[in-house]
N, C-alpha and C positions, 0 to 999 in steps of 0.2 A: 087689268089685263096682265097676264104673265107671259114672258117672252124668253125663248132660248136664243142666246147670242152665240153664233159659231164663228170662231176666228181661225182662219187657216194660217199655218206658219211653216217655215223650213229654215233652220240654222240662221236665225236672225234675232238673237237674244237682245241686242241693243235696241232694235226697233220694237220688239215685242214688249220689252219693259215699258216703253213709253205708251204703247197701246193699252196695256193692262192698267197703267196709271190713269189713263183716260176713263176707263170704266169704273174706277174707284170713286169718281166725282159726278156720277150721273144724277139728274133730278128724279128720274124714274127708278124705283128700287125693286120692282117686282120682276126680276129677271135672273137668269143664270148665265154663266159663261162657260163654253166648251172650247178649249184650244185643240183644234184638229191638226195634228202634227204629221207632216208627210215625211217622216223618217229622220228627224233632226238628231243631232248628237245628244248625249245624256244631259248636258248642261241646260238644254231647253226644259226638260222635265223638272230638273232641280229648281230652275227659275220659277216655273208655275207653282211648284209645291211651296216655295217660300212665300209667294204671294197668297196662296190659298190658306195659309196658316192664320192670316189676319186680313181677310178680304170681306168687303161689305155684302157681297152676294156669293152664292155657291159658285165655285170655280173648279172645273175638272180638266184633265189632260188626257187625250187619247192619241195613240201613236201606232204606226206600223213601220216595218223595216224599210230602210232606204233601198229601193230598187229602181231608182230614177223617178221622174216626175209622175206621181200617182195621186195628185191632189183630189181628183174626183172620187177616188175610192175612199179616202179618209173622210171626205165630206159626206159621202153616203153613210158611212158608219156613224158619223156625228148626228145625222138626221134621225137615224134609228134610235139612238139613245137619248135624244132631246126629251126633256121632261114636259115641256109645255106645247100647247097647240099652235103657237105662232113662232116662227123662226126668222131671226135676223142674221144675214150673212155679211161678214166683213173679213178683212185681211189683217195679218199681223204687222202691216206697215201703215195702217190707217188709224190715226188718233181721232177719237170721237169728241165733238163738242159736248158740253155738259147736258144739252137737251137732246142728244142724238137718239137714245133709246125712246125717250118720251115722244119725239116726233113720229117715229115708226109706230108706237103704240096708239097714238091719237088718230093716225090716218089709216090704220089697218081697216080693211073692209072686205066682207065676204065677196067672193067672186073676182077679187083683184089681187095683184102683187104690187109692191111698192118699188119704184125705181129711183134710186139716189145716184149721186155722182161723187166726185172728190176734187180736192184742190191739191194739185201736184206741186210739191215744193222742191227747191233745189237741194243739192247735197249740203251746201253751206247752211241753209235754213234748217234742214233736217237735223244736222249735228248741233245746231245752236239751241234747240229746244231742250230745256231741262225740266225736271219734275215740277218745280215751282211755276214754270210757264204753263204747264198743263193744268195744274190746280187753279191758278189765277185766271186762266183763259187767255194769257198773252199770245199763245200760239194760234189763236183765232182772231186776234186784234190786228186790223190793217196797219195801224201806226207802228206797232211793235214789229210786225213782220217786215214792213218796208224799211225800218231802221236797220234790219239785218241783211236784207238782199232785195232784189227786184221781184215784183209780182206782176203776172199777166192780167189782162182785162177779165178773163173768165173767172179767175180766182178772186179778183177784186169784187166782182159782182156777187159771187156766192158768199164771200165773207163779210161784205159790207151791207148786204140787204137786211132791212128790218122785216118784221113779220108780214106786213102788207106788201112790201115790194117783192119779197121772196115768193109769196103766193102769186102775185101778178106775173113775175118772171117764169114761174112754173107753168102758168096758163098760156103763155105766148111763146115759149121756147120752141125752136124747131127740132130740138133733140128728141129722138124717139124714146119712149118710156120702155127701155129694154131692161133685162135682168142683168145686173152688174154685181159680181160676187163681192166687190169691195163695199157695197152699200145697197143692198136690196133685201126685201123681206117677203115672206109668203106663209100661208097656212100649211102646217105639217100634212094635213090630210090631202091637200092638193099636190104636194111634193111626192107623197106616197102613191097617189093615183097615177102619176106619170113615171113612176119608178126612179125618181131622183136623177142624178147626173149620169150622163153616158160615159162609162169608164174607158171607152176606147179613145176618148179625146184627151189630147195633151194641151200644152199652153196655146192660147189663141182662140177664145170664143166658146168654151164649153158652157159658161154661164149664160151666154146669149142663146145658145141652143136649148138649154133648159127652159128659158123664158119663152122661146118659140113654141115648145111643146105645151107649156102652160096656156099659151094663147090658143093653140089648136084644141085644147081641152075646154076652152071657154073662159079662162082666167086671164083678164087683160091687165096690162101695166097701168100704173097710176104715177104720175110724175111728181117727185118731191126733191129734185136735185138741188134746188136753192134753199130748201128748208131743213133737210137732213144733212148737216155739214160735218165732214171729216177732212183732215189734212193727210195727204199721201206722202210718206217719206221716200226719198229717192233711193234707188238701188239698180243694180245691173240685172239683165235678164239673160243669163247664159244658157238657160234651158229653152229659149225660144229658137225654133228652127223653121226654115221655109217649108220643109216637108210636113211638119206637124200643123202648121198654119193651113196649108193647102188641104191636108186630110180633113181637118176640122171644117173648112169651108165646104167640102164635098158632103160631109155628114149634114151640115146645116141646110144645104140646098135640098137634100133628100127629105129632111124633116119638113121643110116648108112646102115642097112640091107635092109630097104624098100625105101631107097633113097628119104626120105621125104624132101620136100622143104619148105612147108608152114605149120607152126604149127597152129592148131585151138585154141591154148591157148595163143595167143599173143595180138597184138595191136588191131585187129579188134573190139573186144568187148569194147574197150575204146573209139573208134572213134564215 
């Protein structure tokens, strides 16, 4: 199975470096990486080009001008250019465990999207992770992580679960199988059918709204939050505003109440 991995980013070269290193060491090799860049400075493009010169899988960078938070627009462009029929979405601050792409590939299922989660790290831990820790898997090892800083119960469960326990935890968790941009995957045909992301939406739930339209279309979420493991590096969220969050909540409520499938504010106007 071939997969297109879409990584969103904005002016975070230190974190993106670690994420791209994570995709260098995947057990599954039939994938491409597209860095969807929401207007970063030129050094982000230069970073991706340096990696692409000697990367184990195809690596591309797409960019649009910085006009404020427009992540949904660049993600829609990335969907359009994705080479493969299945798309895995993640962020430029989420380092994947070596089996990350493989887990998504093995659990992909027609009529479903996959819902993963993340292990949010402190800034101290985020800074402590070096290239060798990613290659060796230290940054997913409970003993190593706890030697650097504290870990909460949720992270301990996700990182410490073996295959059987992870499957069990995914079957009994009360967390909803929602679409999470840091760790979710879906068929490209389904994403095109609902017209991709709603580009009116800023930070605060546009990925969940996309998942809700997938559900209205009949594509339901499948829980893999304890099996598809990535660690989330710490950062501030200066782009988050109460106004944007409330506007997004209003759009999501309309999507659910009116069973909207296809947004008029998505991919079509780009094609």
